[in-house]
C-alpha positions in Angstrom: 9.8 7.4 8.6 7.5 4.8 7.1 4.6 3.1 9.1 4.1 -0.6 8.9 1.0 -2.5 9.9 1.2 -5.8 11.8 -1.4 -8.3 13.1 -0.9 -10.4 16.2 -1.7 -14.1 15.6 -2.3 -14.6 19.3 -5.0 -12.0 20.1 -5.9 -10.8 16.6 -5.0 -7.1 17.3 -3.8 -5.0 14.4 -1.3 -2.3 15.1 1.2 0.1 13.4 4.8 0.8 14.0 7.0 3.6 12.6 10.4 2.3 11.8 13.2 2.7 9.3 12.9 0.7 6.1 16.0 -1.3 7.0 14.0 -2.7 10.0 10.7 -3.4 8.2 11.3 -7.2 8.3 12.4 -7.3 11.9 10.0 -9.0 14.4 7.5 -6.8 16.1 5.8 -7.5 19.5 2.1 -6.6 19.7 1.1 -4.0 22.3 -0.3 -6.8 24.5 3.2 -8.3 24.7 2.7 -11.2 22.3 5.5 -12.0 19.9 3.7 -14.0 17.2 3.0 -11.3 14.7 2.9 -10.9 11.0 3.5 -7.8 8.8 0.6 -6.9 6.7 0.7 -5.6 3.1 -0.9 -2.2 3.0 -2.6 -0.7 0.0 -1.6 2.8 -0.8 -4.1 5.2 -2.1 -2.8 8.1 -4.2 -5.2 11.0 -4.8 -5.0 13.9 -7.2 -7.1 16.4 -9.0 -6.2 15.7 -12.6 -7.4 12.8 -14.6 -6.3 11.1 -17.8 -8.5 11.6 -20.9 -11.0 8.9 -21.6 -10.0 6.2 -24.1 -10.9 7.1 -27.6 -11.2 10.8 -26.8 -8.6 11.7 -29.5 -4.9 12.0 -29.5 -2.5 9.4 -30.4 -2.8 7.2 -33.5 -5.0 4.4 -32.3 -6.9 6.6 -29.8 -7.8 9.1 -32.5 -8.9 6.6 -35.1 -6.2 7.4 -37.7 -5.1 3.7 -38.0 -6.6 2.0 -40.8 
């Protein structure tokens, strides 16, 4: 189930809730009981071990310099 981050406009607390995607836009009360909250946009970091070749490192027409 996805986790969504919210911020309370009353006390400034930031908190997360796990809820179905269909309920992501539903109002959320802060843990202190305040109802004036806003859903935050979260950045997602994706990690991996492979990397793309550097530009100009060969391969492809324009990357390999075969275009005249």
